[in-house]
MARFIFI-417698 format. One line per field, with one value per residue (C-alpha): residue number from 1; x, y, z. Coordinates in nm, 4 decimals. Layout:
BEGIN
i: (NUM;...)
xx: (X;...)
yy: (Y;...)
zz: (Z;...)
//
This chain:
BEGIN
i: (1;2;3;4;5;6;7;8;9;10;11;12;13;14;15;16;17;18;19;20;21;22;23;24;25;26;27;28;29;30;31;32;33;34;35;36;37;38;39;40;41;42;43;44;45;46;47;48;49;50;51;52;53;54;55;56;57;58;59;60;61;62;63;64;65;66;67;68;69;70;71;72;73;74;75;76;77;78;79;80;81;82;83;84;85;86;87;88;89;90;91;92;93;94;95;96;97;98;99;100;101;102;103;104;105;106;107;108;109;110;111;112;113;114;115;116;117;118;119;120;121;122;123;124;125;126;127;128;129;130;131;132;133;134;135;136;137;138;139;140;141;142;143;144;145;146;147;148;149;150;151;152;153;154;155;156;157;158;159;160;161;162;163;164;165;166;167;168;169;170;171;172;173;174;175;176;177;178;179;180;181;182;183;184;185;186;187;188;189;190;191;192;193;194;195;196;197;198;199;200;201;202;203;204;205;206;207;208;209;210;211;212;213;214;215;216;217;218;219;220;221;222;223;224;225;226;227;228;229;230;231;232;233;234;235;236;237;238;239;240;241;242;243;244;245;246;247;248;249;250;251;252;253;254;255;256;257;258;259;260;261;262;263;264;265;266;267;268;269;270;271;272;273;274;275;276;277;278;279;280;281;282;283;284;285;286;287;288;289;290;291;292;293;294;295;296;297;298;299;300;301;302;303;304;305;306;307;308;309;310;311;312;313;314;315;316;317;318;319;320;321;322;323;324;325;326;327;328;329;330;331;332;333;334;335;336;337;338;339;340;341;342;343;344;345;346;347;348;349;350;351;352;353;354;355;356;357;358;359;360;361;362;363;364;365;366;367;368;369;370;371;372;373;374;375;376;377;378;379;380;381;382;383;384;385;386;387;388;389;390;391;392;393;394;395;396;397;398;399;400;401;402;403;404;405;406;407;408;409;410;411;412;413;414;415;416;417;418;419;420;421;422;423;424;425;426;427;428;429;430;431;432;433;434;435;436;437;438;439;440;441;442;443;444;445;446;447;448;449;450;451;452;453;454;455;456;457;458;459;460;461;462;463;464;465;466;467;468;469;470;471;472;473;474;475;476;477;478;479;480;481;482;483;484;485;486;487;488;489;490;491;492;493;494;495;496;497;498;499;500;501;502;503;504;505;506;507;508;509;510;511;512;513;514;515;516;517;518;519;520;521;522;523;524;525;526;527;528;529;530;531;532;533;534;535;536;537;538;539;540;541;542;543;544;545;546;547)
xx: (5.0052;5.2113;5.0709;5.1582;5.1581;5.1462;4.8540;4.6942;4.7467;4.6387;4.2780;4.2388;4.3323;4.0666;3.8081;3.8943;3.8675;3.5254;3.4255;3.2891;3.4714;3.5036;3.3989;3.0899;2.9714;2.7917;3.1074;3.3565;3.7312;3.9073;3.6434;3.5793;3.7860;4.0768;4.0696;4.0268;4.2502;4.4740;4.3409;4.2227;3.9787;3.9625;4.3049;4.2965;4.3706;4.2362;4.1157;4.1626;3.8845;3.7332;3.7600;3.5987;3.2542;2.9465;2.5865;2.4371;2.0746;2.2292;2.3276;2.0033;1.7026;1.4536;1.5663;1.4761;1.2036;1.0422;1.2957;1.1206;0.8909;0.5263;0.3103;0.0453;0.3200;0.4807;0.1409;0.1256;0.4538;0.4450;0.0876;0.2097;0.5448;0.5741;0.5559;0.7100;0.4562;0.6269;0.4133;0.7319;0.6777;0.4092;0.4170;0.5616;0.5221;0.1591;0.0663;0.2469;0.3530;0.6490;0.8900;0.8980;0.8537;0.9355;0.9084;1.2302;1.0126;1.0241;0.7975;1.0533;1.0561;1.2935;1.1969;1.3510;1.3723;1.6077;1.5540;1.7540;1.7232;1.8953;1.9880;1.7089;1.9792;2.3085;2.5439;2.6888;2.7271;2.3874;2.2356;2.4144;2.1846;1.8920;1.9614;1.9796;1.7047;1.4612;1.6056;1.5345;1.2124;1.0182;1.1467;1.0251;0.7014;0.6147;0.7087;1.0404;1.3809;1.7015;1.9660;2.2126;2.2176;2.4092;2.4899;2.4176;2.5731;2.5848;2.8432;2.9682;3.3299;3.6043;3.3248;3.2164;3.4729;3.5756;3.5321;3.1627;3.1130;3.3421;3.1064;2.7934;2.9362;3.0251;2.6808;2.5209;2.7442;2.6795;2.3166;2.3003;2.5313;2.2809;1.9670;2.2243;2.2551;2.5725;2.6856;2.8565;2.8978;2.7805;2.7523;2.8893;2.8340;2.9470;2.6467;2.5922;2.3671;2.4027;2.2098;2.2438;2.0482;2.0756;1.9178;1.7994;1.7609;1.5714;1.3855;1.0398;0.8427;0.5351;0.2779;0.3711;0.3853;0.1890;0.1083;-0.0927;-0.3890;-0.4909;-0.6890;-1.0617;-1.3512;-1.3288;-0.9358;-0.7592;-0.4972;-0.1592;0.1160;0.4199;0.5931;0.5245;0.4878;0.6509;0.9639;0.9567;0.8441;1.1113;1.4039;1.2420;1.2417;1.6343;1.6690;1.5577;1.6916;1.3531;1.3826;1.4157;1.6729;1.4978;1.2655;1.5444;1.7040;1.3685;1.3259;1.6508;1.6420;1.3227;1.4690;1.7779;1.5550;1.4992;1.1533;1.2771;1.0929;0.7607;0.8010;0.8870;0.5883;0.2944;0.3925;0.3714;0.0397;-0.1208;-0.1287;-0.3573;-0.2003;0.1059;0.2718;0.5767;0.5150;0.7585;0.7969;0.3819;0.2706;0.0368;-0.2592;-0.0783;0.0365;-0.2891;-0.4949;-0.2804;-0.3731;-0.7402;-0.7578;-0.5779;-0.7905;-1.0639;-1.2277;-1.2425;-1.0731;-1.1270;-0.8807;-0.8953;-0.6620;-0.6109;-0.5058;-0.2065;0.1418;0.3420;0.6972;0.7478;0.6938;0.5173;0.2108;0.3884;0.5719;0.2500;0.0822;0.3637;0.3464;0.6591;0.5315;0.7814;0.6314;0.6018;0.2891;0.1241;0.2663;0.1309;-0.2062;-0.2167;-0.1271;-0.3910;-0.6335;-0.9274;-0.9442;-0.9124;-1.2075;-1.1944;-1.3817;-1.4891;-1.3919;-1.0457;-0.8098;-0.5912;-0.2416;-0.3828;-0.4532;-0.1172;0.0552;-0.1314;0.0205;0.3972;0.6578;0.7969;1.1513;1.2327;0.8718;0.6911;0.4585;0.0825;-0.0301;-0.3881;-0.4504;-0.7441;-0.9279;-0.8850;-0.4981;-0.4344;-0.3815;-0.1232;0.0303;0.0698;0.2031;0.4269;0.5782;0.5995;0.7976;1.0197;1.1349;1.5052;1.6020;1.7633;1.4252;1.2128;0.9205;1.0778;1.0431;0.8222;0.7213;0.4718;0.3048;-0.0749;-0.4036;-0.4865;-0.7982;-1.0211;-1.0983;-1.4725;-1.5897;-1.5845;-1.5189;-1.3608;-1.0127;-1.1474;-0.9575;-1.2001;-1.0192;-1.2156;-1.1342;-1.2513;-1.1510;-0.8864;-0.6212;-0.5849;-0.3750;-0.1750;-0.2315;0.0352;0.0541;0.1405;0.3691;0.7023;0.9241;1.2301;1.4854;1.8561;1.9185;2.1253;2.3779;2.2099;2.3401;2.2952;1.9273;2.0036;1.7580;1.8641;1.7155;1.4627;1.6008;1.3322;1.4444;1.7361;1.9545;1.9699;1.6262;1.6066;1.5921;1.7672;1.6479;1.8531;1.9600;2.1276;2.2207;2.5913;2.6119;2.4464;2.6470;2.8464;3.1504;3.4557;3.5560;3.8977;3.8988;4.1963;4.0140;3.9184;3.6229;3.5275;3.5568;3.3245;3.0836;3.0995;3.0177;2.7256;2.6223;2.6289;2.4448;2.1519;2.1255;2.1371;1.8888;1.6267;1.6523;1.3505;1.4574;1.2259;0.9819;0.8853;0.9935;0.5875;0.6311;0.9327;0.7988;0.5244;0.7729;0.9673;0.7022;0.6109;0.9297;0.9378;0.6815;0.7767;1.1165;0.9557;1.1984;1.0901;1.3291;1.2708;0.8932;0.9111;1.1397;0.9573;0.5877;0.7115;0.8470;0.5265;0.3442;0.5526;0.5366;0.1399;0.0131;-0.3135;-0.3329;-0.5502;-0.2142;-0.0111;-0.2222;-0.2334;0.1953;0.1899;-0.0747;0.1636;0.4504;0.2088;0.0883;0.4422;0.5308;0.2350;0.0771;0.3755;0.4103;0.0539;0.0901;0.4164;0.2345;-0.0536;0.1978;0.3811;0.1273;0.0899;0.4488)
yy: (2.6787;2.4484;2.0783;1.9758;1.5763;1.4813;1.6630;1.5429;1.1905;1.2354;1.3925;1.1416;0.8194;1.0027;0.9996;0.6557;0.5108;0.6445;0.5536;0.9189;1.2161;1.4499;1.7510;1.5953;1.2825;1.2233;1.1586;0.8313;0.9359;0.9498;1.1775;1.2485;1.5892;1.3804;1.1474;1.4181;1.7360;1.5669;1.7961;1.7295;2.0117;1.8717;1.9317;2.3141;2.2813;2.4682;2.4424;2.7267;2.9685;2.9700;3.3228;3.5017;3.6556;3.4673;3.4722;3.4520;3.3257;3.0256;2.9083;2.9064;2.7183;3.0472;3.3761;3.6453;3.6692;3.3460;3.1642;3.2356;2.9659;3.0315;3.2492;2.9238;2.7145;2.9945;3.1124;2.7263;2.6880;2.9910;2.9881;2.7412;2.9541;3.0538;3.4077;3.6585;3.9457;4.2657;4.5882;4.7538;4.5386;4.7250;4.5422;4.1855;3.8362;3.8045;4.1382;3.9994;4.3181;4.4228;4.4546;4.4772;4.7682;4.8501;5.1282;5.3245;5.5911;5.9611;5.8952;5.6895;5.3650;5.1094;4.9032;4.6255;4.3598;4.0931;4.0053;3.7606;3.5846;3.4403;3.6635;3.7920;3.9529;3.8128;4.0921;4.0579;4.4294;4.4862;4.1973;4.3523;4.6692;4.4865;4.2843;4.5983;4.7966;4.5405;4.4589;4.8424;4.8624;4.6593;4.9711;5.2406;5.0412;5.1547;5.5081;5.4465;5.5794;5.2783;5.3274;5.0724;4.6961;4.3844;4.1969;3.8340;3.6326;3.2733;3.1543;2.8658;2.9530;2.7758;2.6858;3.0501;3.3077;3.4969;3.8761;3.7710;3.7792;4.1105;4.2835;4.1827;4.3209;4.6381;4.6795;4.6520;4.8902;5.1430;5.1453;5.1380;5.4464;5.5756;5.5351;5.6610;5.3260;5.2487;4.8712;4.7883;4.4049;4.0620;3.7017;3.4856;3.1311;2.8480;2.7636;2.6028;2.8929;3.2121;3.4417;3.7783;4.0460;4.2595;4.2814;4.6392;4.8700;5.2133;5.4445;5.5862;5.8275;5.6712;5.8763;5.8356;5.4330;5.2932;4.9471;4.7149;4.7141;5.0642;5.0700;5.2430;5.2472;5.4672;5.4583;5.4579;5.1962;5.3192;5.0866;5.2872;5.0412;4.8129;4.4639;4.1692;4.1100;3.7448;3.6958;3.8930;3.7177;3.3832;3.4914;3.5768;3.2610;3.0155;3.2805;3.4591;3.7540;4.1259;4.3239;4.6664;4.4867;4.3019;4.6990;4.8401;4.5446;4.5994;5.0235;4.9165;4.6788;4.9182;5.1995;5.2576;5.3109;5.6185;5.8989;5.7002;5.6327;5.9933;6.0822;5.8356;5.9590;6.3458;6.2624;6.0835;5.7354;5.4786;5.1810;5.0452;4.7187;4.6847;4.4107;4.1295;3.7486;3.6653;3.8476;4.1785;3.9409;3.7910;4.1390;4.2991;3.9986;4.0496;4.4153;4.3831;4.0880;4.3121;4.6209;4.4043;4.4929;4.4257;4.5657;4.6264;4.6209;4.7450;4.4950;4.7322;5.0225;4.7887;4.9437;4.6382;4.6222;4.6021;4.2673;4.1240;4.0737;3.9095;3.6685;3.5745;3.4853;3.2850;3.0936;3.2289;3.2064;3.0648;2.8407;3.0853;3.2007;2.8519;2.8502;3.2045;3.0976;2.8197;3.0526;3.3303;3.2395;3.1703;3.5058;3.6398;3.6706;3.7515;3.8333;3.5645;3.8017;3.7954;3.5789;3.3296;3.4973;3.8366;3.6710;3.4784;3.8367;3.9244;3.6307;3.6840;3.7140;4.0616;4.1469;4.4842;4.6121;4.9040;4.9952;4.9249;5.2380;5.2790;5.6806;5.9061;5.9605;6.3486;6.2789;6.0642;6.2827;6.5128;6.2017;6.0754;6.3977;6.4411;6.0472;6.1448;6.4469;6.2824;6.0305;6.0019;6.0897;5.7617;5.5698;5.7747;5.5331;5.2249;5.3188;5.5159;5.7449;5.4646;5.4948;5.4579;5.4024;5.0488;5.0219;5.1133;4.9874;4.8833;4.8631;4.6602;4.2789;3.9566;4.0504;3.9749;4.1042;4.1316;4.1678;4.3353;4.4863;4.7525;4.5828;4.8481;4.6271;4.2648;3.9745;3.9545;3.6266;3.3550;3.3409;3.6689;3.7457;3.7497;3.9508;4.0489;3.7914;3.7471;3.3907;3.2085;2.9158;2.6023;2.3119;2.0256;1.8079;1.4853;1.2121;0.9704;0.6286;0.5616;0.3996;0.1231;0.0321;-0.1425;0.1202;-0.1466;-0.0938;0.3140;0.3703;0.7158;0.9958;1.0997;1.4127;1.2063;0.9322;1.1035;1.0116;0.7118;0.4833;0.3738;0.4366;0.5616;0.8805;1.0172;1.3743;1.4557;1.3276;1.6268;1.4853;1.4344;1.7720;1.8441;1.5699;1.7331;2.0957;1.9550;1.8018;2.0969;2.2937;2.0288;2.0771;2.4719;2.4836;2.2275;2.4060;2.6773;3.0469;3.2463;2.9486;2.7681;2.3816;2.2974;2.4768;2.2879;1.9497;1.9918;2.0929;1.8186;1.5667;1.7614;1.7710;1.4132;1.2852;1.5525;1.3521;1.0370;0.9383;0.6391;0.6530;1.0528;0.9892;0.7200;0.9066;1.2477;1.1004;0.9792;1.2796;1.4698;1.2296;1.3056;1.6729;1.6382;1.6660;1.5169;1.2622;1.5328;1.7926;1.5356;1.4582;1.8404;1.8676;1.5735;1.6904;1.9974;1.7902;1.6181;1.9062;1.9666;1.6081;1.4598;1.1516;0.9404;1.1062;1.0535;0.7060;0.7028;0.8252;0.6408;0.3093;0.4666;0.6846;0.4011;0.3784)
zz: (10.0008;10.2025;10.3051;10.5959;10.5509;10.8976;10.9891;10.6834;10.8059;11.1318;11.0195;10.7791;11.0037;11.2688;10.9821;10.8466;11.2064;11.2435;10.9194;10.8306;10.7046;11.0209;10.8120;10.6477;10.8147;10.4975;10.3156;10.3375;10.3679;10.1273;9.9909;9.6073;9.6399;9.8010;9.4955;9.2467;9.3516;9.6494;9.8578;10.2219;10.3476;10.6713;10.7486;10.6660;10.2760;10.0524;9.7199;9.4591;9.4159;9.1015;8.8746;8.6328;8.6316;8.7654;8.6851;9.0364;8.9938;8.7944;9.1402;9.3315;9.2861;9.3917;9.3157;9.5596;9.7885;9.6434;9.8348;10.1471;10.3161;10.2226;10.4547;10.5067;10.6484;10.8273;11.0397;11.1274;11.2672;11.4503;11.6136;11.9030;11.9898;12.3589;12.4243;12.6435;12.7731;12.7913;12.8036;12.5951;12.3000;12.0987;11.7734;11.8232;11.6387;11.7110;11.5001;11.1866;11.1011;10.8707;11.1851;11.5942;11.8049;12.1646;12.3436;12.4964;12.6767;12.6142;12.3052;12.1292;12.0004;11.8604;11.5279;11.4581;11.1677;10.9603;10.6308;10.4217;10.0507;9.7590;9.4326;9.2349;8.9800;8.8700;8.9254;9.3016;9.3555;9.2185;9.4571;9.7883;9.6949;9.6231;9.9709;10.1678;10.0219;10.0712;10.4479;10.5254;10.3548;10.6753;10.8953;10.6356;10.5691;10.9708;10.9279;11.1348;11.0513;11.0235;11.1888;11.2324;11.0291;11.0970;10.7717;10.7225;10.4512;10.2973;10.0576;9.9153;9.9758;9.7023;9.4620;9.3450;9.3023;9.6497;9.4483;9.4200;9.8073;9.8419;9.5849;9.7194;10.0755;9.8744;9.6940;10.0418;10.2272;9.9372;9.9725;10.3407;10.2955;10.1011;10.3508;10.6032;10.7987;10.9683;10.9103;11.2625;11.2302;11.0927;11.0480;10.7423;10.7172;10.4347;10.2748;9.9890;9.8221;9.8249;10.0443;10.1784;10.4285;10.6955;11.0467;11.0714;11.3844;11.3491;11.5866;11.5412;11.7327;11.8926;11.7935;11.4156;11.3930;11.0781;11.1123;10.8854;11.1085;11.0278;10.7357;10.7364;10.5224;10.2255;10.2271;9.8925;9.8265;9.6385;9.5559;9.4679;9.2719;8.9878;9.0310;8.8400;8.9853;9.0643;8.7248;8.5278;8.7490;8.6637;8.2955;8.3499;8.4866;8.1907;7.9246;7.8094;7.9459;7.7774;7.8532;7.9375;8.1855;8.3443;8.3787;8.4804;8.7918;8.8914;8.9222;9.1085;9.3376;9.3907;9.4957;9.8534;9.9877;10.1873;10.0187;10.0003;10.3822;10.4853;10.2597;10.3995;10.7204;10.5997;10.4676;10.7521;10.6291;10.8122;10.7465;10.5251;10.4260;10.2041;9.8999;9.9274;9.8873;9.9856;9.6800;9.6209;9.7401;10.0414;10.2259;10.1302;10.2489;10.5747;10.5848;10.5396;10.8033;11.0467;11.0069;11.0027;10.6733;10.2891;10.0000;9.6411;9.3600;9.0021;8.7989;8.5434;8.7559;8.9016;8.7885;8.6042;8.4778;8.0876;7.9727;8.2324;8.0507;7.7678;8.0028;8.2391;7.8782;7.7630;8.0703;8.2298;8.5762;8.8767;9.1095;9.4320;9.2445;9.3136;9.7023;9.7563;9.6115;9.8396;10.1267;10.0837;9.7859;9.9827;10.0892;9.7117;9.5282;9.1552;8.8781;8.6517;8.3260;8.4750;8.2777;8.5169;8.3912;8.5274;8.8579;8.8773;8.8554;9.1798;9.3683;9.2031;9.4844;9.4863;9.5962;9.7514;9.6333;9.6792;9.9970;9.9737;10.1561;10.2818;10.2965;10.3130;9.9623;10.0116;10.0738;9.7913;9.5059;9.7027;9.7921;9.4471;9.2873;9.5847;9.5350;9.1624;9.2145;9.5021;9.2438;9.1222;8.8151;8.7195;8.8295;8.6146;8.4893;8.7178;9.0722;9.2362;8.9565;8.8494;9.1956;9.1336;9.3013;9.2455;9.4867;9.8122;10.1382;10.0718;10.4216;10.7436;10.6863;10.7473;10.5485;10.1994;9.8897;9.5899;9.2501;8.9553;8.6367;8.4013;8.0696;7.9969;7.9950;7.8277;7.8382;7.4960;7.3082;7.4014;7.0110;6.9391;7.2436;7.2297;7.4398;7.3019;7.4123;7.3989;7.3349;7.5645;7.5152;7.6289;7.7303;7.4496;7.5362;7.4196;7.4447;7.7725;7.8089;8.0507;8.3965;8.3533;7.9946;7.8539;7.7001;7.3802;7.3005;7.3189;6.9159;6.8818;6.6446;6.3625;6.5204;6.8172;6.6166;6.6151;7.0119;7.0151;6.7743;7.1126;6.8866;7.1333;6.9508;6.9877;7.1268;6.9297;6.5986;6.3792;6.2804;6.6492;6.7312;6.4237;6.5558;6.8981;6.7823;6.5527;6.8630;7.1014;6.7912;6.7751;7.1513;7.1548;6.8399;7.0303;7.3500;7.4526;7.3344;7.1526;7.1349;7.4547;7.5074;7.4291;7.1489;6.9671;7.0859;6.8692;6.5860;6.6286;6.5831;6.2677;6.1049;6.2457;6.0012;5.7316;5.6966;5.7476;6.0325;6.2202;6.5215;6.5320;6.5408;6.7838;7.0405;6.9813;7.0136;7.3481;7.4662;7.3515;7.5563;7.8927;7.8290;7.8633;7.4762;7.4251;7.1054;6.9294;6.9794;6.8384;6.5355;6.4550;6.4615;6.2773;5.9839;5.9720;5.8567;5.6589;5.4620;5.3584;5.2998;5.0817;5.0565;5.1327;5.4687;5.5675;5.5324;5.6981;5.9906;5.9862;6.0112;6.3128;6.4776;6.7451;6.8215)
//
């Protein structure tokens, strides 16, 4: 790339005179990029894009539909928006449905929706497929046929390999092609986090519109895909996911709801919504409220991805669960016998989830058989072949969701459950001194002593390389993989006692208390060390337990 020094000088002089970078007013001029790379981005100079493979979920805070604004906040913001009354709007914002519907005359109506979110899978091409399948799902949920789409993508240009953006778009185009949707344009922005989605337009016959407001007493509730995509994605983000559950969730997320939509219209479904970011509880509560009914769900009948129960038992539950609980929890009535982990799964934010269909009981069996028969071979056991009756509409009501259990499905013990995982390399987790304490007073653990001597080590030295590798090993060994961070902290306390290492014990007692350990839990861990070390370790612990 040719650099114009004249242009650089002109642009930088403007920034310096203003006291702000003209590209990013939060930065001074010269900025850090210029100091480190001798590149002025404001003058049109470009950083060389990184190359090689990339794991998309490592680049975002909240994966998939968990990145959406929570339902309660959204309702609060939208309630005072001005409205424009148009008799041709058949379903609009006040309905809170999956898509908007506009009367085109001659018995036809336009269906429109837009959906954008962060990656829920690591592979860029697969993420593009998931984004497309999720975006057309709102059209399918109302019984419509998607026709055209505009792509929307946010991408951190020059910070992530360019190829990743190309692959995301290719994945979306291929999935839209499978859906019979023509992509006719799009919009892109330079964003700090990767996001992708589509604005989709479809057609629907006015007399075949399915909304979320038509559920009737006695209807059966059918869910066409398993739950747990949010939990699986979170487990993958922290290196605790089983490869098979990730594969199953990915296959499901890339499976279109096209067949399920066509069949629900064919069998005369009364109401439908797709289950996405607001969770099963959130979307079902909205359907019940809009329909003026109460509903019952049997927890044991809800299809789940393999591994989800084990992840929940191990506490691998993403924060979106709590936000969804806050949004709709007051309308969910739970049986006393249900463990908290089971309830939490019902609040898991789904990405490209299945359709939740309210259909007459007399038609439910034939509808299910048709769903299973229509399932693509590649999705056996992962997509709509897992469709199941999960509950029923109990009668007129105020929109309550009653979750019950027949006791046939148990949550695994957190101590015995251990999903198969492929340990991921971890960054060293060396103890850092508190910002409120002088560094000289921080007594290092013996495992950290190599890094805490204050000695400047030459990277050219063989011994320095050995020490660096040993520190990397210590960090990886202490990071959570098959065992969670809480369990490993208890082990660290026990080993500190068993080894009678004063600095170790002081540091790990402090870390245990910061993690929320009670004194009884600390003592129990310490006595494990004492049981191996004998009487001298008991004396050592009694002398140091108050540190």
